[in-house]
GUDO-884828 format. One line per 3 residues: their letters; for each residue x, y, z of C-alpha. Coordinates in Angstrom, 1 decimal, decimal comma. Layout:
% residues N
a	X:Y:Z ~ ...
//
This chain:
% residues 532
mkr	-18,4:34,7:-56,1 ~ -19,6:32,1:-53,6 ~ -17,3:31,8:-50,7
sws	-16,1:28,2:-50,0 ~ -16,2:26,6:-46,7 ~ -13,2:26,9:-44,5
lrq	-11,4:23,8:-43,3 ~ -12,6:24,3:-39,8 ~ -16,2:24,5:-41,1
rvt	-15,8:21,3:-43,1 ~ -14,4:19,4:-40,2 ~ -17,0:20,8:-37,8
alc	-19,8:19,7:-40,2 ~ -18,4:16,2:-40,6 ~ -17,9:15,9:-36,8
avv	-21,5:17,1:-36,3 ~ -23,0:14,6:-38,7 ~ -20,9:11,7:-37,4
ggl	-21,6:12,8:-33,8 ~ -25,4:12,9:-34,5 ~ -25,4:9,5:-36,0
lal	-23,3:8,0:-33,2 ~ -25,6:9,7:-30,6 ~ -28,7:8,2:-32,2
vai	-27,0:4,8:-32,2 ~ -25,9:5,3:-28,6 ~ -29,5:6,2:-27,5
vaa	-31,0:3,1:-29,2 ~ -28,2:1,0:-27,8 ~ -28,8:2,4:-24,3
gta	-32,5:1,5:-24,6 ~ -31,7:-2,0:-26,0 ~ -29,1:-2,6:-23,3
tat	-31,6:-1,6:-20,6 ~ -34,2:-4,0:-22,1 ~ -31,5:-6,8:-22,3
rsq	-30,5:-6,2:-18,7 ~ -34,1:-6,4:-17,6 ~ -34,7:-9,6:-19,6
vdt	-31,5:-11,2:-18,3 ~ -32,5:-10,2:-14,8 ~ -36,0:-11,8:-15,3
lan	-34,4:-14,9:-16,7 ~ -31,9:-15,2:-13,8 ~ -33,9:-14,0:-10,9
rat	-37,5:-15,1:-11,8 ~ -37,7:-17,8:-14,6 ~ -34,9:-20,0:-13,2
plr	-36,1:-19,9:-9,5 ~ -39,6:-20,6:-10,7 ~ -38,5:-23,6:-12,7
tgs	-36,5:-24,9:-9,7 ~ -39,4:-24,2:-7,4 ~ -41,9:-26,1:-9,5
eav	-39,7:-29,1:-9,5 ~ -39,4:-28,8:-5,7 ~ -43,2:-28,5:-5,3
lta	-43,6:-31,7:-7,3 ~ -41,1:-33,4:-5,1 ~ -42,8:-32,2:-1,9
lvd	-46,2:-33,6:-3,2 ~ -44,6:-37,0:-4,0 ~ -43,1:-37,0:-0,5
qet	-46,5:-36,5:1,0 ~ -48,1:-39,3:-1,1 ~ -45,2:-41,7:-0,3
sir	-45,5:-40,8:3,4 ~ -49,2:-41,6:3,4 ~ -48,6:-44,9:1,7
gfa	-45,9:-45,9:4,3 ~ -48,1:-44,9:7,2 ~ -51,0:-47,0:5,8
vng	-48,7:-50,0:5,6 ~ -46,9:-49,7:9,0 ~ -49,1:-47,5:11,0
dea	-45,9:-45,9:12,4 ~ -46,4:-42,2:13,3 ~ -42,8:-41,5:12,3
dll	-43,8:-42,1:8,7 ~ -46,0:-39,0:8,9 ~ -43,1:-36,7:9,5
ayt	-42,3:-36,6:5,7 ~ -46,0:-35,8:5,1 ~ -46,1:-32,9:7,6
sgi	-42,7:-31,5:6,3 ~ -43,9:-31,9:2,7 ~ -47,0:-29,8:3,4
aee	-44,9:-27,0:5,0 ~ -42,4:-27,1:2,1 ~ -45,2:-27,0:-0,5
rrl	-46,7:-24,0:1,1 ~ -43,4:-22,2:1,5 ~ -42,4:-22,9:-2,2
ida	-45,8:-21,8:-3,5 ~ -45,7:-18,5:-1,5 ~ -42,2:-17,8:-2,8
mla	-43,2:-18,5:-6,4 ~ -46,3:-16,4:-6,1 ~ -44,0:-13,5:-5,1
lve	-42,0:-14,0:-8,3 ~ -44,7:-14,3:-10,9 ~ -45,9:-10,6:-10,6
deq	-48,2:-10,0:-13,6 ~ -47,7:-13,5:-15,1 ~ -51,4:-14,5:-14,7
sir	-51,1:-17,9:-16,4 ~ -48,3:-19,1:-14,0 ~ -50,2:-17,6:-11,0
qal	-53,3:-19,5:-12,0 ~ -51,3:-22,7:-12,5 ~ -49,8:-22,3:-9,0
eqv	-53,2:-21,8:-7,4 ~ -54,5:-24,8:-9,3 ~ -51,7:-27,0:-7,9
snd	-52,4:-25,7:-4,4 ~ -56,1:-26,3:-4,7 ~ -55,7:-29,9:-6,1
aav	-53,2:-30,7:-3,4 ~ -55,6:-29,5:-0,8 ~ -58,4:-31,6:-2,3
wrr	-56,2:-34,7:-2,3 ~ -55,2:-34,2:1,3 ~ -58,9:-33,7:2,3
dva	-60,3:-36,6:0,3 ~ -57,5:-39,2:0,6 ~ -54,7:-38,4:3,0
epv	-56,7:-37,2:6,0 ~ -59,2:-40,2:5,8 ~ -56,3:-42,7:5,6
iaa	-54,6:-41,1:8,6 ~ -57,9:-41,2:10,6 ~ -58,6:-44,9:9,5
vrg	-55,1:-46,1:10,5 ~ -55,3:-44,4:13,8 ~ -58,8:-45,6:14,5
qgp	-59,0:-49,1:13,0 ~ -55,4:-50,0:12,1 ~ -53,3:-50,3:9,0
aag	-55,7:-52,6:7,2 ~ -58,4:-50,0:7,2 ~ -56,0:-47,4:5,9
qal	-54,8:-49,7:3,1 ~ -58,4:-50,3:2,0 ~ -58,7:-46,5:1,3
ind	-55,7:-46,4:-1,0 ~ -57,4:-47,7:-4,1 ~ -57,6:-46,7:-7,7
var	-59,7:-43,7:-7,0 ~ -57,1:-42,4:-4,6 ~ -54,3:-43,0:-7,1
qrf	-56,3:-41,1:-9,8 ~ -56,8:-38,2:-7,6 ~ -53,0:-37,9:-6,9
dkv	-52,3:-38,4:-10,6 ~ -54,5:-35,3:-11,2 ~ -52,3:-33,4:-8,7
rat	-49,2:-34,6:-10,5 ~ -50,6:-33,6:-13,8 ~ -51,4:-30,1:-12,5
aqa	-47,8:-29,8:-11,2 ~ -46,4:-30,8:-14,6 ~ -48,7:-28,3:-16,3
lqe	-47,2:-25,7:-14,0 ~ -43,7:-26,7:-15,0 ~ -44,6:-26,5:-18,7
eig	-46,1:-23,0:-18,2 ~ -42,9:-21,9:-16,4 ~ -40,8:-23,5:-19,2
tfr	-42,7:-21,5:-21,8 ~ -42,2:-18,3:-19,8 ~ -38,5:-19,0:-19,5
det	-38,1:-19,8:-23,2 ~ -39,9:-16,6:-24,3 ~ -37,7:-14,5:-21,9
adr	-34,6:-16,1:-23,3 ~ -35,7:-15,5:-26,9 ~ -36,3:-11,8:-26,1
akg	-32,9:-11,5:-24,5 ~ -31,2:-13,1:-27,5 ~ -33,1:-10,7:-29,8
sss	-31,9:-7,7:-27,7 ~ -28,3:-9,0:-27,8 ~ -28,4:-9,4:-31,6
llv	-29,7:-5,8:-31,9 ~ -26,9:-4,6:-29,7 ~ -24,4:-6,3:-31,9
all	-26,0:-4,8:-35,0 ~ -25,8:-1,3:-33,4 ~ -22,2:-1,8:-32,6
iaa	-21,5:-2,8:-36,2 ~ -23,4:0,2:-37,4 ~ -21,3:2,5:-35,1
tvi	-18,1:0,9:-36,4 ~ -19,3:1,4:-40,0 ~ -20,1:5,1:-39,3
vla	-16,7:5,7:-37,7 ~ -14,9:4,0:-40,6 ~ -16,8:5,9:-43,2
agi	-16,1:9,2:-41,3 ~ -12,4:8,3:-41,1 ~ -12,3:7,6:-44,8
all	-14,1:10,8:-45,6 ~ -11,8:12,7:-43,4 ~ -8,7:11,2:-45,0
isl	-9,9:12,0:-48,5 ~ -10,8:15,5:-47,5 ~ -7,5:16,1:-45,8
rrl	-5,6:14,8:-48,8 ~ -7,5:17,0:-51,2 ~ -7,9:20,1:-49,1
vie	-4,7:20,1:-47,0 ~ -2,0:17,7:-48,1 ~ -2,0:18,5:-51,8
plt	-2,2:22,3:-51,3 ~ 0,5:22,1:-48,6 ~ 2,8:20,1:-50,8
tla	2,4:22,6:-53,6 ~ 3,0:25,5:-51,1 ~ 6,1:23,7:-49,7
eqv	7,6:23,3:-53,3 ~ 7,1:27,0:-53,9 ~ 8,6:27,9:-50,6
rav	11,6:25,7:-51,3 ~ 12,1:27,4:-54,6 ~ 12,1:30,8:-52,9
agg	14,5:29,4:-50,2 ~ 16,8:28,3:-53,1 ~ 17,1:31,9:-54,3
eyd	14,2:32,3:-56,6 ~ 12,8:35,4:-54,8 ~ 10,9:36,6:-57,9
spi	8,9:33,4:-58,2 ~ 5,3:34,1:-57,0 ~ 3,5:31,9:-54,6
esr	0,0:30,8:-55,6 ~ -3,0:30,6:-53,3 ~ -4,8:27,2:-53,3
gpp	-7,0:25,1:-51,0 ~ -9,3:26,2:-48,3 ~ -9,4:29,8:-47,1
ela	-6,9:29,1:-44,2 ~ -4,2:27,8:-46,6 ~ -5,0:30,5:-49,1
ala	-4,4:33,1:-46,4 ~ -1,2:31,3:-45,4 ~ 0,0:31,3:-49,0
tdv	-0,8:35,0:-49,3 ~ 1,2:35,8:-46,1 ~ 4,2:33,7:-47,3
dgm	4,1:35,5:-50,6 ~ 4,1:38,8:-48,7 ~ 7,1:37,6:-46,8
rrk	8,8:36,7:-50,1 ~ 8,3:40,2:-51,4 ~ 9,6:41,6:-48,1
ias	12,7:39,4:-48,3 ~ 13,4:40,5:-51,8 ~ 13,1:44,1:-50,9
dla	15,4:43,6:-47,9 ~ 18,1:41,9:-49,8 ~ 19,8:45,1:-50,7
evr	19,8:46,2:-47,1 ~ 21,2:42,8:-46,1 ~ 24,0:43,2:-48,6
dar	24,8:46,7:-47,1 ~ 24,7:45,3:-43,6 ~ 27,0:42,4:-44,6
eri	29,5:44,9:-45,9 ~ 29,3:46,9:-42,7 ~ 29,7:43,8:-40,6
ewv	32,8:42,8:-42,6 ~ 34,2:46,2:-42,0 ~ 33,5:45,9:-38,2
nsq	35,1:42,4:-38,2 ~ 38,2:43,9:-39,8 ~ 38,3:46,5:-37,1
lqt	37,8:43,9:-34,4 ~ 40,6:41,9:-35,9 ~ 42,9:44,9:-35,8
qae	41,9:45,6:-32,2 ~ 42,6:41,9:-31,3 ~ 46,0:42,2:-32,8
elm	46,6:45,4:-30,9 ~ 45,4:43,7:-27,7 ~ 47,9:40,8:-28,3
rsn	50,7:43,3:-28,8 ~ 49,6:45,0:-25,6 ~ 49,6:41,7:-23,7
rdl	53,1:41,0:-25,0 ~ 54,1:44,5:-23,8 ~ 52,7:43,8:-20,4
eqf	54,6:40,5:-20,2 ~ 57,7:42,4:-21,2 ~ 57,0:44,9:-18,5
ayv	56,6:42,2:-16,0 ~ 59,9:40,8:-17,0 ~ 61,5:44,2:-16,8
ash	59,9:44,8:-13,4 ~ 61,0:41,5:-12,1 ~ 64,6:41,8:-13,3
dlq	65,7:45,2:-14,7 ~ 63,7:47,5:-12,3 ~ 64,4:45,4:-9,2
epl	68,2:45,4:-9,8 ~ 68,8:49,1:-9,3 ~ 66,2:49,1:-6,5
rkv	68,0:46,4:-4,7 ~ 71,2:48,5:-5,0 ~ 69,5:51,5:-3,6
asf	68,0:49,5:-0,7 ~ 71,4:47,8:0,0 ~ 73,4:51,0:0,0
cql	70,8:52,8:2,1 ~ 71,0:49,9:4,6 ~ 74,8:50,1:4,6
lqr	74,6:53,8:5,3 ~ 72,1:53,2:8,1 ~ 74,4:50,5:9,7
rya	77,7:52,3:9,2 ~ 76,8:55,9:10,0 ~ 74,0:55,4:12,5
gql	74,6:57,8:15,4 ~ 77,5:59,6:13,6 ~ 75,3:62,1:11,8
der	72,7:64,2:13,3 ~ 69,2:62,8:14,2 ~ 67,6:64,3:11,1
adq	70,1:62,5:8,8 ~ 69,4:59,2:10,6 ~ 65,7:59,8:10,1
yia	66,1:60,5:6,3 ~ 68,2:57,4:5,9 ~ 65,5:55,3:7,6
fav	62,9:56,9:5,3 ~ 65,0:55,9:2,3 ~ 65,5:52,3:3,5
dga	61,8:52,0:4,3 ~ 60,7:53,4:1,0 ~ 63,1:51,1:-1,0
qrm	61,9:48,1:0,9 ~ 58,3:49,1:0,5 ~ 58,8:49,6:-3,3
qrl	60,3:46,1:-3,5 ~ 57,3:44,7:-1,7 ~ 54,9:46,6:-4,0
ind	56,7:45,4:-7,1 ~ 56,7:41,8:-5,9 ~ 53,0:42,0:-5,0
lla	52,1:43,5:-8,4 ~ 54,0:40,7:-10,1 ~ 52,2:38,1:-8,0
fsr	48,8:39,8:-8,8 ~ 49,6:39,9:-12,5 ~ 50,6:36,2:-12,7
igr	47,3:34,9:-11,3 ~ 45,5:33,2:-14,1 ~ 48,3:33,9:-16,6
mts	51,0:31,5:-15,4 ~ 49,1:28,4:-14,6 ~ 50,1:24,8:-13,8
gft	46,6:23,4:-14,4 ~ 43,8:22,4:-12,1 ~ 44,1:19,3:-9,9
evd	42,1:17,8:-7,0 ~ 43,3:19,7:-3,9 ~ 42,6:18,4:-0,4
lna	42,0:21,6:1,7 ~ 42,7:19,7:4,9 ~ 46,3:19,0:3,8
lma	46,5:22,5:2,4 ~ 45,6:24,0:5,8 ~ 48,5:22,1:7,3
dva	50,8:24,0:4,9 ~ 49,0:27,3:5,8 ~ 49,5:26,5:9,5
sqt	53,3:26,0:8,8 ~ 53,6:29,2:6,8 ~ 51,9:31,3:9,5
esa	53,5:29,6:12,4 ~ 55,9:32,4:13,3 ~ 53,2:35,1:13,2
rny	51,0:33,0:15,4 ~ 53,8:32,3:17,9 ~ 54,5:36,0:18,1
ang	50,8:36,9:18,7 ~ 50,1:33,7:20,8 ~ 47,4:33,0:18,2
elt	45,3:29,9:17,6 ~ 44,3:28,5:14,2 ~ 41,6:25,8:13,9
wse	39,7:24,3:11,0 ~ 36,8:21,8:10,6 ~ 36,8:18,9:8,1
lpt	37,3:20,6:4,7 ~ 36,4:19,2:1,2 ~ 38,5:18,3:-1,8
vlg	38,1:20,8:-4,6 ~ 39,4:21,3:-8,1 ~ 42,0:24,1:-8,4
eqa	45,7:25,1:-8,3 ~ 47,2:24,1:-5,1 ~ 49,7:27,0:-5,0
llt	47,1:29,6:-5,6 ~ 44,7:28,1:-3,0 ~ 47,5:28,0:-0,5
tll	48,2:31,7:-1,1 ~ 44,5:32,4:-0,8 ~ 44,1:30,8:2,6
anl	47,5:32,0:3,9 ~ 46,5:35,6:3,0 ~ 43,2:35,3:4,9
vsn	44,8:33,7:7,9 ~ 47,6:36,2:7,9 ~ 45,2:39,1:7,7
sik	43,2:37,7:10,7 ~ 46,4:37,5:12,7 ~ 47,6:40,9:11,6
frh	44,4:42,8:12,3 ~ 44,0:41,2:15,8 ~ 42,3:42,9:18,7
pdr	44,8:44,5:21,1 ~ 43,0:43,1:24,2 ~ 42,9:39,4:23,3
ppk	45,0:36,8:21,4 ~ 43,8:36,1:17,9 ~ 41,7:33,0:17,1
vhv	41,1:32,0:13,5 ~ 38,7:29,2:12,4 ~ 38,3:27,9:8,9
sar	35,1:25,9:8,1 ~ 33,1:24,8:5,0 ~ 29,5:23,9:4,2
rvg	27,9:22,8:1,0 ~ 25,3:25,2:-0,6 ~ 23,9:23,7:-3,8
eew	26,7:23,1:-6,2 ~ 29,2:25,2:-4,3 ~ 31,4:24,9:-1,2
eis	31,0:27,9:1,0 ~ 34,3:28,3:3,0 ~ 34,5:30,7:5,9
cqd	37,5:32,3:7,7 ~ 36,3:33,7:11,0 ~ 38,4:35,6:13,5
ngi	38,0:37,6:16,7 ~ 39,9:40,6:15,5 ~ 39,1:44,3:15,1
gve	36,4:43,6:12,5 ~ 35,4:45,5:9,4 ~ 32,6:48,1:9,1
qef	30,0:47,0:6,6 ~ 30,3:50,2:4,7 ~ 34,0:49,3:3,9
adk	33,2:45,6:3,1 ~ 33,8:46,1:-0,6 ~ 36,8:48,4:-0,4
ifv	39,1:45,9:1,3 ~ 39,2:43,8:-1,9 ~ 40,4:46,8:-4,0
ifq	44,1:46,7:-4,9 ~ 46,3:48,8:-2,6 ~ 43,2:49,9:-0,7
rlh	43,9:50,3:3,1 ~ 41,5:51,2:5,9 ~ 44,3:52,2:8,3
akd	47,5:54,1:8,1 ~ 50,5:52,2:6,9 ~ 52,3:52,8:10,2
syp	49,4:51,1:12,1 ~ 49,6:47,8:10,3 ~ 52,3:46,5:8,0
gtg	51,7:45,4:4,4 ~ 51,0:46,8:0,9 ~ 47,2:46,4:0,9
igl	47,2:43,9:-1,9 ~ 46,6:40,7:0,0 ~ 42,8:40,6:-0,2
aia	42,9:41,8:-3,8 ~ 45,1:38,8:-4,6 ~ 42,6:36,6:-2,7
kki	39,7:38,0:-4,7 ~ 41,5:37,4:-8,0 ~ 42,4:33,8:-7,0
vey	38,7:33,0:-6,0 ~ 37,3:34,5:-9,2 ~ 39,9:32,6:-11,2
hgg	38,6:29,4:-9,7 ~ 35,0:30,4:-10,6 ~ 33,9:31,5:-7,1
riw	33,1:34,8:-5,3 ~ 34,4:36,3:-2,0 ~ 32,7:38,7:0,4
vap	32,7:39,9:4,0 ~ 29,7:38,3:5,8 ~ 27,6:40,7:7,9
epg	28,0:38,4:11,0 ~ 26,9:39,8:14,4 ~ 29,4:39,8:17,2
egt	33,1:40,5:17,3 ~ 35,7:39,9:14,6 ~ 35,4:39,4:10,9
vik	34,0:36,5:8,7 ~ 35,3:36,4:5,2 ~ 33,6:33,8:3,0
ftl	34,3:32,6:-0,5 ~ 32,9:29,8:-2,7 ~ 34,5:27,1:-4,8
pvl	32,7:24,7:-7,2 ~ 31,8:21,2:-5,9 ~ 33,6:18,3:-7,5
ars	31,2:16,0:-9,5 ~ 31,9:13,1:-7,2 ~ 31,3:15,0:-4,0
eee	28,1:14,0:-2,3 ~ 28,1:15,0:1,3 ~ 29,1:18,1:3,3
pvg	32,2:17,8:5,5 ~ 31,5:16,6:9,0 ~ 34,3:16,2:11,6
eda	36,0:17,5:14,7 ~ 37,9:20,7:14,7 ~ 41,7:20,5:14,1
pvr	43,3:22,8:16,7 ~ 46,7:24,6:15,9 ~ 48,2:26,6:18,7
gse	51,7:28,0:18,3 ~ 53,8:25,3:16,7 ~ 51,6:22,5:17,9
vsa	49,6:20,9:15,0 ~ 46,9:18,2:15,5 ~ 45,3:16,9:12,3
a	41,5:16,7:12,2
//
């Protein structure tokens, strides 16, 4: 069986034929255009200047003859100026025209004839008249200007007119050749247009018969398969490429039909997994309800007996302090401290569990106003430590004001708590924009954090020092991390060189925020607050 041409081969052959024809037309057109350009150049740069020059030559000759007549009548030497300038102009024009005629022998001969006849007229008529007037007076000169003299100049005039006719013939022939070349160019352009149109029509007919109709049939068969008729075969039609495509699609149909059983089994397994997930989701909801119930119990039922234990231990400590032995006083102090510490742990756990669960909704929060609240909350601790709190101009962010206040208050309190024993604490809060986030820094001059422990300080109840060295439950930074992550940010300890600690966290930028905050620091020392 003879193999049919592929679609690519057909299109390539058509493009080759059309390209060859267009290339032939282009070559002929290029030659014709070159000839036309040469002819137009000859017409503009040779024929027209020659015609203008021939008219100027005739004018120069007439000026010479008129000048001689005037000199013969008046005998005034001034009348000879036109004669002299006419001779110079004649020679200049003839030299310029000889440079333009190139191989046009007839024009060259006509120019030489004009030059010779003019020279003969000047020798036989003009020069004798000039000599006679200068030697014998105007009357002698006028006697020489007779019919013979006029006939000789008429011969010069006739020669000049013959030159003009020769140049006119040359110009007309050049113009006719240029018109013929232009007509040929137009014909070649029409031929190229016809070739392109014929090629386009042939291509459209071929595409319709070889591509569109087979593709339409293939699409109908594919739609039938997509509608569920997986046993309907797909026939191969058209050029080899489409036939191969139809074969591949039919193979895909057979594969789909063979995989249907597996798909049904997979669907059943997925339904079973979904049912298991639904069960687990219900169990998770019950677990959340249990956690909420536990939180309620921890906040009410568990704290009630704990408060009693703490209260009675404190009563024992106040009433019987010094009445029992030293060991009994120590045991009572341990009991009071343990009860109070348990209360703080429960309260901190409750605060940690409520983050993100009990929400009042996000609003726009001005961190500058919020820092004023933080300064008020930490005032007593700063007064005790003779500390200083400053902040630069801070942005407005989207978040929960109460949680963000807790976040910054915890960071400032930590900086004051973990101060260096040899210097008063200084805490500075600043912000800068990094892309679509605000990077907020809390920097202090305290004891610092080793880089190896930078991640541990954010773990709940994780402490790097003994509980007797620094007060607290070790949950403050864990709460700060949960608040930051709830607001879509991240928190870390920056590996800054020098003394102290720099804790940084990010918050998303409001859509309307365009610039980074710029402003003077707002100092807070003791109870003195000066807004930035």
